[in-house]
C-alpha positions as CSV (number, residue, x, y, z in Angstrom):
1,M,-43.4,46.2,-3.0
2,T,-45.4,43.0,-2.8
3,A,-44.0,39.6,-1.8
4,A,-44.6,38.3,-5.3
5,A,-42.3,41.0,-6.9
6,Q,-39.3,40.1,-4.7
7,P,-37.1,37.2,-5.7
8,A,-37.5,34.0,-3.7
9,S,-33.8,33.8,-2.8
10,P,-30.8,35.9,-3.6
11,R,-28.9,32.9,-5.1
12,P,-30.2,30.4,-7.7
13,P,-31.4,27.0,-6.5
14,R,-28.8,24.3,-6.2
15,S,-28.9,21.7,-9.0
16,P,-30.1,18.3,-7.8
17,L,-27.6,15.5,-7.5
18,P,-27.1,13.4,-10.6
19,A,-29.3,10.4,-10.8
20,E,-26.4,8.1,-11.6
21,P,-23.1,8.2,-9.5
22,N,-19.9,9.1,-11.2
23,P,-18.8,5.8,-12.9
24,R,-15.1,6.5,-12.2
25,S,-15.6,7.0,-8.5
26,W,-15.2,3.3,-7.6
27,K,-12.2,3.0,-9.8
28,D,-10.5,6.0,-8.2
29,A,-11.3,4.6,-4.8
30,F,-9.9,1.2,-5.8
31,I,-6.7,2.9,-7.1
32,L,-6.3,4.9,-3.9
33,I,-6.8,1.9,-1.7
34,R,-4.3,-0.1,-3.8
35,M,-1.7,2.7,-3.5
36,G,-2.3,2.8,0.3
37,V,-1.8,-0.9,0.6
38,A,1.4,-0.7,-1.5
39,F,2.6,2.1,0.7
40,F,2.2,0.3,4.0
41,F,3.0,-3.2,2.7
42,P,5.5,-2.7,-0.1
43,W,7.4,-6.0,0.1
44,P,5.0,-8.2,-2.0
45,F,4.9,-5.6,-4.7
46,L,8.7,-4.9,-4.6
47,T,9.7,-8.6,-4.6
48,K,7.4,-9.4,-7.5
49,R,8.8,-6.5,-9.4
50,L,12.4,-7.5,-8.7
51,E,11.6,-11.1,-9.8
52,V,10.1,-9.9,-13.0
53,D,13.1,-7.7,-13.7
54,A,15.6,-10.5,-13.0
55,E,13.7,-12.9,-15.3
56,R,13.6,-10.2,-18.1
57,R,17.4,-9.6,-17.7
58,A,18.1,-13.4,-17.8
59,R,16.0,-13.8,-20.9
60,Q,17.7,-10.9,-22.6
61,F,21.3,-12.0,-21.9
62,G,20.7,-15.7,-21.8
63,T,22.4,-16.3,-18.4
64,G,21.6,-15.9,-14.8
65,A,18.9,-16.6,-12.3
66,S,16.2,-18.1,-14.6
67,R,18.4,-20.9,-16.0
68,R,19.8,-21.7,-12.6
69,R,16.4,-21.6,-10.9
70,A,15.0,-24.1,-13.4
71,H,16.9,-27.1,-12.0
72,P,17.9,-26.4,-8.4
73,S,18.7,-30.0,-7.6
74,G,20.3,-31.0,-10.9
75,P,24.0,-31.0,-11.8
76,S,25.4,-27.6,-12.6
77,S,26.3,-26.9,-16.2
78,P,29.9,-26.0,-17.0
79,T,28.9,-22.5,-17.8
80,D,27.5,-22.0,-14.2
81,R,30.8,-23.0,-12.6
């Protein structure tokens, strides 16, 4: 057997890396970092979420925190008493 008759390597050559990186890679990294920040420092995310929920409830039922928060120093209305 000659050297030319034998295969160069038992496995096929590896494909080269793509010329352009995966466009989603930075988005995935951003999401993972954001999730890590939210895990270690949850209070800003939770307080904003609770505030949004309270405002939505106040708008839906027409009473509550959003109307009272609008005029903190003004006279209270008869319905708030």
